Structure formats: structure tokens, C-alpha cells
C-alpha positions as CSV (number, residue, x, y, z in Angstrom):
1,M,236.2,-45.6,172.8
2,I,235.4,-41.5,173.1
3,I,237.9,-38.8,173.8
4,A,236.6,-35.2,174.0
5,E,238.8,-32.5,174.3
6,N,238.0,-29.0,175.5
7,I,234.7,-28.8,173.9
8,H,232.9,-25.6,173.6
9,K,229.4,-25.0,172.3
10,S,227.2,-21.7,172.0
11,Y,223.9,-21.0,170.8
12,G,224.1,-17.3,169.7
13,S,225.3,-15.7,172.8
14,L,224.3,-18.3,175.1
15,K,227.4,-20.5,176.3
16,V,226.3,-24.0,176.8
17,L,229.4,-26.1,177.1
18,K,232.5,-24.4,178.4
19,G,235.5,-26.4,177.9
20,I,234.5,-30.4,178.5
21,S,237.0,-32.7,178.5
22,L,236.4,-36.7,179.2
23,E,237.6,-40.1,178.0
24,I,235.3,-43.3,177.9
25,K,236.8,-46.7,178.1
26,K,235.7,-49.6,176.0
27,G,232.8,-51.6,177.8
28,E,232.4,-48.6,180.4
29,I,229.0,-47.6,181.4
30,V,229.0,-43.8,182.1
31,S,226.3,-41.5,183.7
32,I,226.0,-37.8,183.1
33,V,223.7,-35.9,185.5
34,G,222.9,-32.2,186.1
35,A,220.5,-29.7,186.5
36,S,218.4,-29.1,183.8
37,G,220.0,-26.5,180.9
38,A,223.5,-27.6,182.4
39,G,224.4,-28.9,179.0
40,K,224.0,-32.6,179.1
41,T,221.9,-33.5,176.3
42,T,224.0,-31.0,174.4
43,L,227.1,-32.9,175.2
44,L,225.4,-36.1,174.3
45,H,224.5,-34.7,170.8
46,I,227.9,-33.8,170.3
47,L,229.4,-37.1,171.3
48,G,226.7,-38.7,169.0
49,T,227.8,-36.3,166.0
50,L,224.0,-35.0,166.0
51,D,225.4,-31.6,166.8
52,R,228.8,-29.8,166.0
53,F,230.8,-28.3,168.5
54,D,232.7,-24.6,167.9
55,Q,236.0,-25.6,169.5
56,G,237.8,-28.8,170.8
57,Q,238.6,-32.3,169.4
58,V,236.2,-35.5,169.6
59,T,237.6,-39.0,168.7
60,I,235.5,-41.9,168.7
61,N,236.8,-45.3,168.1
62,N,239.9,-43.9,167.0
63,E,238.6,-41.4,164.3
64,K,238.5,-37.7,164.8
65,I,235.2,-36.4,163.8
66,S,235.7,-32.8,163.2
67,G,237.0,-33.1,159.8
68,L,234.1,-35.4,158.5
69,K,231.7,-33.8,156.0
70,D,227.7,-34.1,156.4
71,K,227.5,-37.4,154.3
72,Q,230.7,-38.9,156.2
73,L,229.4,-38.0,159.3
74,S,226.1,-39.9,158.8
75,E,227.8,-42.9,157.6
76,F,230.1,-42.8,160.5
77,R,227.1,-42.2,162.8
78,N,225.2,-45.4,161.5
79,R,228.2,-47.5,161.7
80,N,229.5,-46.6,165.2
81,I,227.0,-45.0,167.3
82,G,223.3,-46.4,168.5
83,F,220.9,-44.2,170.0
84,V,218.2,-44.7,172.7
85,F,216.0,-41.8,173.6
86,Q,213.4,-41.3,176.1
87,F,210.7,-41.7,173.7
88,H,211.3,-45.0,171.7
89,H,210.5,-43.2,168.3
90,L,209.6,-46.6,166.7
91,L,207.6,-46.3,163.4
92,P,204.2,-47.2,164.0
93,E,203.4,-49.0,160.8
94,F,206.2,-51.5,160.9
95,T,206.9,-54.8,163.2
96,A,209.4,-54.9,166.0
97,L,211.6,-56.8,163.7
98,E,211.5,-54.2,161.0
99,N,211.9,-51.4,163.3
100,V,215.1,-53.0,164.8
101,C,216.6,-53.5,161.1
102,I,216.0,-50.1,159.6
103,P,219.7,-48.8,160.7
104,A,221.0,-52.1,159.1
105,F,219.0,-51.4,155.9
106,I,220.5,-47.8,156.0
107,A,224.1,-49.3,156.1
108,K,223.2,-51.4,153.0
109,I,223.3,-54.7,154.9
110,G,221.2,-57.5,153.2
111,R,217.7,-58.1,154.1
112,N,218.2,-61.9,155.4
113,E,221.6,-60.8,157.2
114,A,219.5,-57.7,158.9
115,F,216.6,-60.1,159.8
116,D,219.1,-62.6,161.2
117,K,220.6,-60.2,163.6
118,G,217.4,-58.6,164.5
119,K,216.1,-61.7,165.6
120,E,219.0,-62.6,167.4
121,L,218.8,-59.3,169.5
122,L,215.3,-59.3,170.1
123,D,215.6,-62.9,171.4
124,L,218.5,-61.7,173.6
125,L,216.0,-59.1,174.8
126,N,213.4,-61.8,175.7
127,L,211.3,-60.4,172.8
128,G,211.6,-63.3,170.4
129,D,207.9,-64.1,170.6
130,R,206.9,-60.1,169.5
131,L,208.8,-60.1,166.1
132,E,205.8,-59.4,164.3
133,H,204.3,-56.9,166.6
134,K,203.7,-53.4,166.0
135,P,204.5,-50.9,168.3
136,S,200.7,-50.2,169.4
137,E,200.5,-54.0,170.3
138,L,203.6,-53.7,172.7
139,S,204.0,-52.5,176.3
140,G,206.0,-49.3,176.9
141,G,209.1,-51.5,178.5
142,E,208.7,-53.7,175.3
143,Q,209.0,-50.8,172.9
144,Q,211.8,-49.5,174.8
145,R,213.7,-52.8,174.5
146,V,213.0,-52.9,170.7
147,A,214.6,-49.4,170.3
148,V,217.5,-50.8,172.5
149,A,217.7,-53.8,170.0
150,R,217.4,-51.0,167.1
151,A,220.5,-49.1,168.8
152,L,222.5,-52.5,168.9
153,V,221.7,-53.8,165.4
154,N,224.9,-52.5,163.5
155,D,227.1,-53.4,166.5
156,P,227.8,-49.9,167.4
157,A,231.3,-48.9,169.1
158,V,228.8,-47.0,171.7
159,V,225.3,-46.6,172.7
160,L,224.3,-43.0,173.8
161,A,221.2,-42.9,175.8
162,D,219.0,-39.7,176.7
163,E,216.7,-40.2,179.4
164,P,216.1,-43.6,178.3
165,S,213.7,-44.5,181.5
166,G,212.0,-40.9,181.5
167,N,208.8,-42.3,180.2
168,L,208.8,-45.5,182.2
169,D,207.3,-46.7,185.2
170,S,209.4,-47.7,188.2
171,K,209.3,-51.4,187.9
172,T,209.8,-51.0,184.0
173,S,212.7,-48.5,184.8
174,E,214.6,-50.8,187.0
175,E,214.5,-53.9,184.2
176,L,215.9,-51.2,181.5
177,H,218.7,-50.4,183.8
178,K,219.8,-53.9,184.5
179,L,219.3,-54.7,180.7
180,F,222.1,-52.0,180.1
181,F,224.5,-53.8,182.3
182,S,223.3,-57.3,181.0
183,L,224.4,-55.8,177.5
184,R,227.9,-54.9,179.1
185,D,228.5,-57.9,180.6
186,K,227.2,-60.3,177.7
187,I,228.6,-58.5,174.5
188,G,231.2,-55.6,176.1
189,Q,228.9,-52.7,174.8
190,T,229.8,-49.2,176.0
191,F,227.4,-46.6,177.5
192,V,227.1,-43.1,177.9
193,I,223.6,-42.3,179.8
194,V,222.2,-38.6,180.4
195,T,219.5,-39.3,183.2
196,H,217.7,-37.5,186.0
197,N,217.3,-41.0,187.6
198,N,219.5,-41.1,190.6
199,E,219.3,-44.9,190.9
200,L,220.8,-45.4,187.4
201,A,223.3,-42.8,187.5
202,D,224.9,-44.3,190.6
203,M,224.8,-48.1,189.2
204,A,227.3,-46.6,186.5
205,D,230.9,-47.2,186.6
206,R,231.5,-43.5,186.5
207,K,229.0,-40.6,187.1
208,L,229.9,-37.1,185.4
209,T,228.2,-34.2,187.0
210,I,227.8,-31.3,184.7
211,V,227.2,-27.8,186.5
212,D,227.1,-24.6,184.1
213,G,228.6,-26.2,181.1
214,V,231.6,-27.9,182.7
215,I,232.1,-31.0,184.3
216,Q,232.2,-30.7,188.1
217,R,232.9,-33.8,189.6
218,A,233.6,-37.5,188.4
219,S,232.5,-40.5,190.7
220,F,234.1,-43.6,190.5
221,P,233.1,-46.9,192.1
222,D,235.5,-49.0,194.5
223,L,235.2,-51.9,192.2
224,P,237.1,-52.5,189.1
225,L,235.4,-52.3,185.6
226,K,234.1,-55.9,184.7
């Protein structure tokens, strides 16, 4: 699903990524851990096409992204990548259903089709009775589940999550972690998760540790992928 080859990234004289290579399979859940400033979020932004790399190559869903111009890159991102961030970034003036459907509207999917898909996802995430609620009427965990549904609405090849439970209490965090694995089992979704949460990181199929801009260690479970 994702192949990154010898990725380098600098900001001025600061070298953040120093030759990272990795492969992520379809339906795999991979966690990325490391100290603050190690390069985790920079790598995630590059894999998500939010930032360009200086050297190397990234292939997502069999398409090399380095040759894409800005507009093409935006369209590719909208079709192929879903994002879940630490803060849900829901638009306060819109309902849960409308927030979920925004990426579909950007992709020029018809309103009825988008709403049908949004309702299906919110039902799947046990939010079928919250369709018309505004973000201020939802709990923190419910808001983050709406954000997950929004990430899934265009059937992306991969979902990238940056500290997805960092703003949640421990009980709600655990529920969110279980949700990712449930979605993998139900719809075969691929997840790449940057996290400081050791419990979530250790639940993943693989754990990649970044130290000073390079991958130091990859942990594999004893059990095969589901």
C-alpha cells in the first residue's frame, strides 16, 4: 500500500529525516513512535502528501507521488488518504453528518450519495443517533469518531493518524484504539499511526521506532496479520 525509499527531509540546515525506507501492506496497522523531534510527524506528513520530501521516492496505492503537481496531489490526497489528528478539526457550524461528508463533497460526489455513505459510517461507529448534532453537542470521544468517519468517507487506501487519542481520557482512548482494529477487521482498512501512547503502539501489527531521523527498530508480533 505504501513504499517509501530513502526519504530525506530538511528545513534549512536542520536535517529531520535522514534516509527512511519502509513498506506498509494493505490491511496492516503500523505504529510509529519516538521522542519529540525525532521526525515522526514529518514522516507522516510526507506519507500523507501534506509535505514534499527533498530526496527519495514515495509510492502510495501503486502511484509515485513525486511527479504530481499541486492540484494533482490534492486530488490524489482526497481520493486515497484519510487523516485523523489529535484535535478533531470539525467545523462547528455543521452537523456531524455534514462534517463527515465534506471530503466527499470536495471529490464532487453527489449530495445524496455522500449522505448515504456518511450515515452508513456513523452507524458503523455507533453514532447513528447523532447525525444532526453539532460538534459542541458531542463528547470528545464522539467528536473523534466523527473525525474517523470523515477520514473514511471516500474509501481511502490508507488512514494516517497523528496522536489520535492524545486529547482523550484513558477510557475514551482505549475505545478509539479498539475502533481502529475493528475497522481493519470489518473493512480491511490500512492505518499508520503516530503515537506516544505505548498501549496503542504495542497493539499494532508493527511498531517502527524513529531515532534522530532514521528508523532504529521495527517490532513484529508473533501472530500473522489478520
